[in-house]
All heavy atoms as a GROMACS GRO file, in nm:
protein
  458
    1MET      N    1   4.618   8.805 -15.194
    1MET     CA    2   4.487   8.793 -15.255
    1MET      C    3   4.467   8.647 -15.292
    1MET      O    4   4.555   8.583 -15.349
    1MET     CB    5   4.481   8.880 -15.380
    1MET     CG    6   4.348   8.892 -15.445
    1MET     SD    7   4.226   9.000 -15.368
    1MET     CE    8   4.299   9.161 -15.382
    2PHE      N    9   4.353   8.593 -15.257
    2PHE     CA   10   4.320   8.455 -15.284
    2PHE      C   11   4.174   8.449 -15.324
    2PHE      O   12   4.086   8.484 -15.244
    2PHE     CB   13   4.346   8.368 -15.161
    2PHE     CG   14   4.325   8.223 -15.180
    2PHE    CD1   15   4.419   8.145 -15.246
    2PHE    CD2   16   4.209   8.162 -15.134
    2PHE    CE1   17   4.398   8.008 -15.263
    2PHE    CE2   18   4.188   8.027 -15.153
    2PHE     CZ   19   4.285   7.950 -15.216
    3ALA      N   20   4.147   8.410 -15.446
    3ALA     CA   21   4.009   8.399 -15.495
    3ALA      C   22   3.932   8.530 -15.476
    3ALA      O   23   3.817   8.532 -15.439
    3ALA     CB   24   3.937   8.285 -15.428
    4GLY      N   25   3.999   8.643 -15.498
    4GLY     CA   26   3.936   8.772 -15.486
    4GLY      C   27   3.922   8.825 -15.345
    4GLY      O   28   3.861   8.930 -15.323
    5ILE      N   29   3.979   8.754 -15.249
    5ILE     CA   30   3.973   8.795 -15.107
    5ILE      C   31   4.110   8.839 -15.062
    5ILE      O   32   4.208   8.767 -15.080
    5ILE     CB   33   3.921   8.681 -15.019
    5ILE    CG1   34   3.779   8.644 -15.060
    5ILE    CG2   35   3.927   8.719 -14.871
    5ILE    CD1   36   3.722   8.524 -14.991
    6GLU      N   37   4.118   8.958 -15.002
    6GLU     CA   38   4.244   9.008 -14.948
    6GLU      C   39   4.271   8.937 -14.818
    6GLU      O   40   4.190   8.939 -14.726
    6GLU     CB   41   4.235   9.158 -14.926
    6GLU     CG   42   4.361   9.218 -14.871
    6GLU     CD   43   4.345   9.368 -14.844
    6GLU    OE1   44   4.237   9.424 -14.861
    6GLU    OE2   45   4.448   9.428 -14.804
    7ILE      N   46   4.387   8.872 -14.807
    7ILE     CA   47   4.426   8.799 -14.687
    7ILE      C   48   4.515   8.890 -14.602
    7ILE      O   49   4.614   8.941 -14.650
    7ILE     CB   50   4.505   8.671 -14.723
    7ILE    CG1   51   4.427   8.584 -14.822
    7ILE    CG2   52   4.540   8.593 -14.596
    7ILE    CD1   53   4.297   8.530 -14.773
    8ILE      N   54   4.480   8.907 -14.475
    8ILE     CA   55   4.554   8.994 -14.387
    8ILE      C   56   4.598   8.913 -14.264
    8ILE      O   57   4.517   8.854 -14.194
    8ILE     CB   58   4.469   9.115 -14.342
    8ILE    CG1   59   4.424   9.192 -14.464
    8ILE    CG2   60   4.546   9.202 -14.242
    8ILE    CD1   61   4.321   9.297 -14.438
    9ALA      N   62   4.730   8.905 -14.244
    9ALA     CA   63   4.787   8.832 -14.130
    9ALA      C   64   4.788   8.921 -14.008
    9ALA      O   65   4.832   9.034 -14.012
    9ALA     CB   66   4.927   8.786 -14.161
   10VAL      N   67   4.732   8.866 -13.898
   10VAL     CA   68   4.728   8.940 -13.770
   10VAL      C   69   4.770   8.845 -13.660
   10VAL      O   70   4.774   8.723 -13.675
   10VAL     CB   71   4.587   8.996 -13.742
   10VAL    CG1   72   4.547   9.098 -13.848
   10VAL    CG2   73   4.483   8.887 -13.732
   11LYS      N   74   4.800   8.901 -13.543
   11LYS     CA   75   4.837   8.820 -13.428
   11LYS      C   76   4.711   8.756 -13.368
   11LYS      O   77   4.604   8.816 -13.371
   11LYS     CB   78   4.906   8.907 -13.322
   11LYS     CG   79   5.041   8.960 -13.367
   11LYS     CD   80   5.104   9.042 -13.258
   11LYS     CE   81   5.238   9.094 -13.306
   11LYS     NZ   82   5.303   9.176 -13.205
   12PRO      N   83   4.728   8.635 -13.310
   12PRO     CA   84   4.614   8.575 -13.240
   12PRO      C   85   4.566   8.670 -13.129
   12PRO      O   86   4.643   8.737 -13.062
   12PRO     CB   87   4.673   8.448 -13.177
   12PRO     CG   88   4.792   8.418 -13.259
   12PRO     CD   89   4.845   8.551 -13.305
   13GLY      N   90   4.436   8.679 -13.114
   13GLY     CA   91   4.377   8.769 -13.015
   13GLY      C   92   4.339   8.905 -13.070
   13GLY      O   93   4.277   8.986 -13.001
   14THR      N   94   4.374   8.931 -13.195
   14THR     CA   95   4.337   9.058 -13.259
   14THR      C   96   4.184   9.067 -13.270
   14THR      O   97   4.118   8.973 -13.312
   14THR     CB   98   4.398   9.069 -13.398
   14THR    OG1   99   4.540   9.067 -13.387
   14THR    CG2  100   4.355   9.198 -13.470
   15GLU      N  101   4.131   9.180 -13.227
   15GLU     CA  102   3.987   9.202 -13.234
   15GLU      C  103   3.954   9.289 -13.354
   15GLU      O  104   4.014   9.394 -13.375
   15GLU     CB  105   3.935   9.265 -13.107
   15GLU     CG  106   3.943   9.172 -12.987
   15GLU     CD  107   3.884   9.233 -12.862
   15GLU    OE1  108   3.878   9.357 -12.852
   15GLU    OE2  109   3.847   9.155 -12.774
   16ILE      N  110   3.859   9.247 -13.433
   16ILE     CA  111   3.809   9.320 -13.549
   16ILE      C  112   3.667   9.366 -13.512
   16ILE      O  113   3.583   9.282 -13.478
   16ILE     CB  114   3.806   9.232 -13.674
   16ILE    CG1  115   3.940   9.162 -13.698
   16ILE    CG2  116   3.764   9.315 -13.796
   16ILE    CD1  117   4.058   9.252 -13.723
   17GLU      N  118   3.642   9.494 -13.523
   17GLU     CA  119   3.509   9.544 -13.487
   17GLU      C  120   3.424   9.556 -13.613
   17GLU      O  121   3.466   9.606 -13.716
   17GLU     CB  122   3.519   9.680 -13.417
   17GLU     CG  123   3.389   9.722 -13.358
   17GLU     CD  124   3.400   9.841 -13.265
   17GLU    OE1  125   3.507   9.861 -13.207
   17GLU    OE2  126   3.301   9.915 -13.254
   18HIS      N  127   3.300   9.509 -13.598
   18HIS     CA  128   3.205   9.516 -13.710
   18HIS      C  129   3.066   9.542 -13.653
   18HIS      O  130   3.014   9.462 -13.574
   18HIS     CB  131   3.207   9.386 -13.790
   18HIS     CG  132   3.108   9.382 -13.901
   18HIS    ND1  133   3.116   9.468 -14.010
   18HIS    CD2  134   2.997   9.308 -13.921
   18HIS    CE1  135   3.015   9.444 -14.092
   18HIS    NE2  136   2.943   9.346 -14.040
   19GLU      N  137   3.008   9.653 -13.690
   19GLU     CA  138   2.876   9.694 -13.644
   19GLU      C  139   2.862   9.685 -13.494
   19GLU      O  140   2.764   9.631 -13.442
   19GLU     CB  141   2.770   9.609 -13.716
   19GLU     CG  142   2.767   9.631 -13.866
   19GLU     CD  143   2.661   9.549 -13.937
   19GLU    OE1  144   2.595   9.463 -13.875
   19GLU    OE2  145   2.645   9.571 -14.058
   20GLY      N  146   2.963   9.732 -13.424
   20GLY     CA  147   2.961   9.735 -13.277
   20GLY      C  148   2.996   9.604 -13.209
   20GLY      O  149   3.003   9.599 -13.088
   21GLU      N  150   3.019   9.502 -13.286
   21GLU     CA  151   3.053   9.372 -13.228
   21GLU      C  152   3.202   9.345 -13.251
   21GLU      O  153   3.256   9.371 -13.358
   21GLU     CB  154   2.971   9.260 -13.297
   21GLU     CG  155   2.988   9.126 -13.236
   21GLU     CD  156   2.900   9.021 -13.300
   21GLU    OE1  157   2.809   9.059 -13.377
   21GLU    OE2  158   2.923   8.904 -13.273
   22LYS      N  159   3.270   9.293 -13.148
   22LYS     CA  160   3.412   9.260 -13.161
   22LYS      C  161   3.426   9.112 -13.196
   22LYS      O  162   3.375   9.025 -13.126
   22LYS     CB  163   3.485   9.290 -13.031
   22LYS     CG  164   3.496   9.439 -13.005
   22LYS     CD  165   3.577   9.468 -12.881
   22LYS     CE  166   3.584   9.618 -12.860
   22LYS     NZ  167   3.659   9.652 -12.739
   23LEU      N  168   3.494   9.087 -13.306
   23LEU     CA  169   3.521   8.950 -13.353
   23LEU      C  170   3.669   8.927 -13.333
   23LEU      O  171   3.751   9.006 -13.371
   23LEU     CB  172   3.482   8.938 -13.499
   23LEU     CG  173   3.340   8.982 -13.532
   23LEU    CD1  174   3.321   8.990 -13.683
   23LEU    CD2  175   3.240   8.889 -13.470
   24THR      N  176   3.704   8.812 -13.274
   24THR     CA  177   3.842   8.784 -13.237
   24THR      C  178   3.904   8.678 -13.329
   24THR      O  179   3.848   8.571 -13.349
   24THR     CB  180   3.851   8.735 -13.092
   24THR    OG1  181   3.788   8.833 -13.009
   24THR    CG2  182   3.994   8.717 -13.047
   25VAL      N  183   4.021   8.709 -13.381
   25VAL     CA  184   4.102   8.615 -13.459
   25VAL      C  185   4.180   8.529 -13.360
   25VAL      O  186   4.245   8.581 -13.270
   25VAL     CB  187   4.198   8.688 -13.555
   25VAL    CG1  188   4.283   8.587 -13.630
   25VAL    CG2  189   4.123   8.778 -13.651
   26THR      N  190   4.170   8.397 -13.374
   26THR     CA  191   4.242   8.305 -13.286
   26THR      C  192   4.318   8.205 -13.371
   26THR      O  193   4.313   8.210 -13.495
   26THR     CB  194   4.145   8.229 -13.195
   26THR    OG1  195   4.065   8.140 -13.274
   26THR    CG2  196   4.055   8.324 -13.117
   27GLU      N  197   4.385   8.112 -13.305
   27GLU     CA  198   4.457   8.007 -13.378
   27GLU      C  199   4.362   7.917 -13.455
   27GLU      O  200   4.402   7.845 -13.545
   27GLU     CB  201   4.541   7.923 -13.281
   27GLU     CG  202   4.656   7.997 -13.218
   27GLU     CD  203   4.765   8.038 -13.318
   27GLU    OE1  204   4.771   7.983 -13.430
   27GLU    OE2  205   4.846   8.125 -13.282
   28THR      N  206   4.234   7.916 -13.417
   28THR     CA  207   4.136   7.828 -13.484
   28THR      C  208   4.021   7.906 -13.548
   28THR      O  209   3.927   7.844 -13.600
   28THR     CB  210   4.077   7.728 -13.385
   28THR    OG1  211   4.017   7.799 -13.276
   28THR    CG2  212   4.185   7.634 -13.330
   29ASN      N  213   4.027   8.040 -13.545
   29ASN     CA  214   3.917   8.120 -13.596
   29ASN      C  215   3.967   8.238 -13.679
   29ASN      O  216   4.040   8.320 -13.631
   29ASN     CB  217   3.834   8.172 -13.477
   29ASN     CG  218   3.710   8.244 -13.521
   29ASN    OD1  219   3.629   8.190 -13.596
   29ASN    ND2  220   3.693   8.368 -13.476
   30ALA      N  221   3.924   8.243 -13.803
   30ALA     CA  222   3.955   8.360 -13.888
   30ALA      C  223   3.830   8.448 -13.890
   30ALA      O  224   3.721   8.404 -13.853
   30ALA     CB  225   3.989   8.315 -14.030
   31VAL      N  226   3.849   8.573 -13.930
   31VAL     CA  227   3.735   8.667 -13.937
   31VAL      C  228   3.733   8.722 -14.078
   31VAL      O  229   3.832   8.774 -14.128
   31VAL     CB  230   3.753   8.783 -13.836
   31VAL    CG1  231   3.646   8.887 -13.856
   31VAL    CG2  232   3.750   8.729 -13.691
   32GLN      N  233   3.617   8.711 -14.143
   32GLN     CA  234   3.601   8.770 -14.278
   32GLN      C  235   3.500   8.883 -14.272
   32GLN      O  236   3.390   8.869 -14.220
   32GLN     CB  237   3.552   8.664 -14.378
   32GLN     CG  238   3.542   8.722 -14.517
   32GLN     CD  239   3.508   8.622 -14.621
   32GLN    OE1  240   3.502   8.500 -14.597
   32GLN    NE2  241   3.483   8.669 -14.744
   33LEU      N  242   3.540   8.995 -14.326
   33LEU     CA  243   3.453   9.111 -14.342
   33LEU      C  244   3.460   9.153 -14.488
   33LEU      O  245   3.564   9.198 -14.534
   33LEU     CB  246   3.497   9.227 -14.253
   33LEU     CG  247   3.482   9.206 -14.102
   33LEU    CD1  248   3.539   9.327 -14.028
   33LEU    CD2  249   3.336   9.187 -14.067
   34GLY      N  250   3.350   9.134 -14.558
   34GLY     CA  251   3.348   9.169 -14.700
   34GLY      C  252   3.455   9.092 -14.775
   34GLY      O  253   3.460   8.970 -14.772
   35SER      N  254   3.542   9.163 -14.842
   35SER     CA  255   3.647   9.096 -14.923
   35SER      C  256   3.780   9.088 -14.849
   35SER      O  257   3.884   9.070 -14.912
   35SER     CB  258   3.665   9.172 -15.055
   35SER     OG  259   3.710   9.303 -15.030
   36ARG      N  260   3.776   9.099 -14.718
   36ARG     CA  261   3.899   9.088 -14.638
   36ARG      C  262   3.885   8.970 -14.542
   36ARG      O  263   3.782   8.951 -14.476
   36ARG     CB  264   3.925   9.213 -14.556
   36ARG     CG  265   3.964   9.330 -14.643
   36ARG     CD  266   4.002   9.447 -14.558
   36ARG     NE  267   4.052   9.552 -14.643
   36ARG     CZ  268   4.058   9.678 -14.608
   36ARG    NH1  269   4.017   9.717 -14.489
   36ARG    NH2  270   4.103   9.768 -14.691
   37LEU      N  271   3.993   8.892 -14.531
   37LEU     CA  272   3.996   8.776 -14.442
   37LEU      C  273   4.116   8.796 -14.348
   37LEU      O  274   4.228   8.804 -14.393
   37LEU     CB  275   4.010   8.647 -14.519
   37LEU     CG  276   4.011   8.518 -14.440
   37LEU    CD1  277   3.881   8.499 -14.363
   37LEU    CD2  278   4.036   8.399 -14.532
   38TYR      N  279   4.088   8.805 -14.220
   38TYR     CA  280   4.190   8.822 -14.118
   38TYR      C  281   4.220   8.686 -14.056
   38TYR      O  282   4.129   8.617 -14.011
   38TYR     CB  283   4.141   8.919 -14.010
   38TYR     CG  284   4.108   9.057 -14.062
   38TYR    CD1  285   3.981   9.086 -14.110
   38TYR    CD2  286   4.205   9.157 -14.063
   38TYR    CE1  287   3.951   9.213 -14.159
   38TYR    CE2  288   4.176   9.285 -14.112
   38TYR     CZ  289   4.049   9.311 -14.159
   38TYR     OH  290   4.019   9.436 -14.208
   39MET      N  291   4.348   8.647 -14.057
   39MET     CA  292   4.388   8.519 -14.000
   39MET      C  293   4.531   8.527 -13.948
   39MET      O  294   4.603   8.621 -13.982
   39MET     CB  295   4.371   8.404 -14.099
   39MET     CG  296   4.450   8.422 -14.229
   39MET     SD  297   4.441   8.283 -14.344
   39MET     CE  298   4.271   8.250 -14.359
   40THR      N  299   4.570   8.428 -13.870
   40THR     CA  300   4.707   8.429 -13.815
   40THR      C  301   4.808   8.397 -13.926
   40THR      O  302   4.774   8.340 -14.029
   40THR     CB  303   4.721   8.328 -13.702
   40THR    OG1  304   4.703   8.196 -13.756
   40THR    CG2  305   4.625   8.354 -13.588
   41GLU      N  306   4.932   8.436 -13.900
   41GLU     CA  307   5.042   8.412 -13.998
   41GLU      C  308   5.053   8.261 -14.027
   41GLU      O  309   5.080   8.223 -14.141
   41GLU     CB  310   5.172   8.468 -13.943
   41GLU     CG  311   5.286   8.459 -14.042
   41GLU     CD  312   5.266   8.540 -14.167
   41GLU    OE1  313   5.220   8.654 -14.159
   41GLU    OE2  314   5.295   8.488 -14.279
   42VAL      N  315   5.034   8.178 -13.926
   42VAL     CA  316   5.043   8.032 -13.946
   42VAL      C  317   4.940   7.989 -14.051
   42VAL      O  318   4.971   7.909 -14.140
   42VAL     CB  319   5.019   7.958 -13.813
   42VAL    CG1  320   5.005   7.809 -13.836
   42VAL    CG2  321   5.133   7.986 -13.715
   43HIS      N  322   4.819   8.041 -14.043
   43HIS     CA  323   4.716   8.003 -14.138
   43HIS      C  324   4.742   8.061 -14.276
   43HIS      O  325   4.712   8.000 -14.376
   43HIS     CB  326   4.578   8.045 -14.084
   43HIS     CG  327   4.535   7.963 -13.968
   43HIS    ND1  328   4.536   8.013 -13.842
   43HIS    CD2  329   4.497   7.834 -13.961
   43HIS    CE1  330   4.497   7.917 -13.759
   43HIS    NE2  331   4.474   7.808 -13.828
   44VAL      N  332   4.796   8.183 -14.281
   44VAL     CA  333   4.830   8.243 -14.411
   44VAL      C  334   4.935   8.156 -14.481
   44VAL      O  335   4.922   8.126 -14.600
   44VAL     CB  336   4.881   8.388 -14.394
   44VAL    CG1  337   4.936   8.442 -14.526
   44VAL    CG2  338   4.770   8.475 -14.341
   45THR      N  339   5.037   8.112 -14.408
   45THR     CA  340   5.141   8.029 -14.463
   45THR      C  341   5.083   7.898 -14.517
   45THR      O  342   5.116   7.853 -14.625
   45THR     CB  343   5.250   8.001 -14.358
   45THR    OG1  344   5.304   8.126 -14.317
   45THR    CG2  345   5.361   7.914 -14.414
   46ALA      N  346   4.995   7.835 -14.436
   46ALA     CA  347   4.933   7.710 -14.478
   46ALA      C  348   4.847   7.728 -14.604
   46ALA      O  349   4.847   7.644 -14.693
   46ALA     CB  350   4.850   7.654 -14.364
   47LEU      N  351   4.773   7.838 -14.609
   47LEU     CA  352   4.689   7.866 -14.724
   47LEU      C  353   4.773   7.884 -14.850
   47LEU      O  354   4.741   7.830 -14.955
   47LEU     CB  355   4.603   7.991 -14.699
   47LEU     CG  356   4.504   8.030 -14.808
   47LEU    CD1  357   4.402   7.918 -14.831
   47LEU    CD2  358   4.435   8.159 -14.772
   48LYS      N  359   4.884   7.955 -14.838
   48LYS     CA  360   4.972   7.976 -14.952
   48LYS      C  361   5.031   7.843 -14.999
   48LYS      O  362   5.040   7.818 -15.118
   48LYS     CB  363   5.085   8.073 -14.916
   48LYS     CG  364   5.039   8.216 -14.908
   48LYS     CD  365   5.153   8.308 -14.870
   48LYS     CE  366   5.108   8.449 -14.856
   48LYS     NZ  367   5.219   8.538 -14.811
   49ALA      N  368   5.068   7.756 -14.905
   49ALA     CA  369   5.125   7.627 -14.940
   49ALA      C  370   5.020   7.541 -15.010
   49ALA      O  371   5.049   7.473 -15.109
   49ALA     CB  372   5.177   7.556 -14.816
   50HIS      N  373   4.900   7.546 -14.960
   50HIS     CA  374   4.789   7.469 -15.021
   50HIS      C  375   4.759   7.519 -15.161
   50HIS      O  376   4.731   7.440 -15.251
   50HIS     CB  377   4.664   7.477 -14.933
   50HIS     CG  378   4.548   7.405 -14.989
   50HIS    ND1  379   4.539   7.268 -14.988
   50HIS    CD2  380   4.434   7.449 -15.049
   50HIS    CE1  381   4.426   7.231 -15.048
   50HIS    NE2  382   4.362   7.338 -15.084
   51ALA      N  383   4.765   7.648 -15.182
   51ALA     CA  384   4.732   7.708 -15.312
   51ALA      C  385   4.835   7.672 -15.418
   51ALA      O  386   4.805   7.678 -15.538
   51ALA     CB  387   4.721   7.857 -15.298
   52THR      N  388   4.955   7.633 -15.379
   52THR     CA  389   5.060   7.603 -15.476
   52THR      C  390   5.070   7.452 -15.509
   52THR      O  391   5.143   7.414 -15.596
   52THR     CB  392   5.198   7.652 -15.428
   52THR    OG1  393   5.228   7.588 -15.306
   52THR    CG2  394   5.199   7.802 -15.411
   53VAL      N  395   4.994   7.369 -15.438
   53VAL     CA  396   4.997   7.225 -15.460
   53VAL      C  397   4.903   7.190 -15.573
   53VAL      O  398   4.787   7.232 -15.575
   53VAL     CB  399   4.957   7.149 -15.330
   53VAL    CG1  400   4.945   7.000 -15.358
   53VAL    CG2  401   5.054   7.178 -15.220
   54LYS      N  402   4.953   7.112 -15.672
   54LYS     CA  403   4.868   7.068 -15.782
   54LYS      C  404   4.780   6.954 -15.737
   54LYS      O  405   4.825   6.866 -15.663
   54LYS     CB  406   4.955   7.018 -15.896
   54LYS     CG  407   4.965   7.110 -16.015
   54LYS     CD  408   5.036   7.042 -16.128
   54LYS     CE  409   5.023   7.126 -16.250
   54LYS     NZ  410   5.096   7.072 -16.364
   55PRO      N  411   4.654   6.952 -15.777
   55PRO     CA  412   4.570   6.839 -15.742
   55PRO      C  413   4.627   6.710 -15.797
   55PRO      O  414   4.691   6.708 -15.903
   55PRO     CB  415   4.439   6.873 -15.811
   55PRO     CG  416   4.443   7.018 -15.840
   55PRO     CD  417   4.588   7.054 -15.855
   56ALA      N  418   4.602   6.599 -15.730
   56ALA     CA  419   4.654   6.467 -15.774
   56ALA      C  420   4.603   6.433 -15.912
   56ALA      O  421   4.674   6.377 -15.994
   56ALA     CB  422   4.613   6.361 -15.673
   57ASN      N  423   4.477   6.466 -15.942
   57ASN     CA  424   4.421   6.439 -16.073
   57ASN      C  425   4.400   6.568 -16.146
   57ASN      O  426   4.289   6.617 -16.161
   57ASN     CB  427   4.287   6.364 -16.056
   57ASN     CG  428   4.232   6.321 -16.191
   57ASN    OD1  429   4.298   6.332 -16.293
   57ASN    ND2  430   4.111   6.269 -16.189
   58SER      N  431   4.511   6.630 -16.191
   58SER     CA  432   4.504   6.762 -16.253
   58SER      C  433   4.472   6.755 -16.403
   58SER      O  434   4.466   6.856 -16.468
   58SER     CB  435   4.635   6.838 -16.230
   58SER     OG  436   4.740   6.769 -16.294
   59GLY      N  437   4.459   6.635 -16.455
   59GLY     CA  438   4.429   6.621 -16.599
   59GLY      C  439   4.552   6.613 -16.684
   59GLY      O  440   4.543   6.600 -16.805
   60ASP      N  441   4.670   6.622 -16.624
   60ASP     CA  442   4.794   6.610 -16.700
   60ASP      C  443   4.822   6.462 -16.728
   60ASP      O  444   4.852   6.386 -16.637
   60ASP     CB  445   4.911   6.669 -16.624
   60ASP     CG  446   4.896   6.820 -16.603
   60ASP    OD1  447   4.825   6.880 -16.684
   60ASP    OD2  448   4.956   6.873 -16.508
   61ALA      N  449   4.810   6.424 -16.851
   61ALA     CA  450   4.838   6.284 -16.887
   61ALA      C  451   4.988   6.263 -16.908
   61ALA      O  452   5.053   6.349 -16.965
   61ALA     CB  453   4.762   6.246 -17.015
   62ALA      N  454   5.036   6.153 -16.863
   62ALA     CA  455   5.182   6.124 -16.877
   62ALA      C  456   5.207   6.050 -17.005
   62ALA      O  457   5.127   5.990 -17.063
   62ALA     CB  458   5.229   6.044 -16.758
   0.00000   0.00000   0.00000
């Protein structure tokens, strides 16, 4: 879960059907339907890594 969106890792080429249309998850394309985001494992890993990095200017005074 990231910002209220459920992240689902799928293999590249996975097709998600929505209202009769097939949407394909690729190495460069994620698919979001409502509160679900389908993306490759590589992108899930990158998103998790990004979410754990503190901003350079986080307001913490030394």
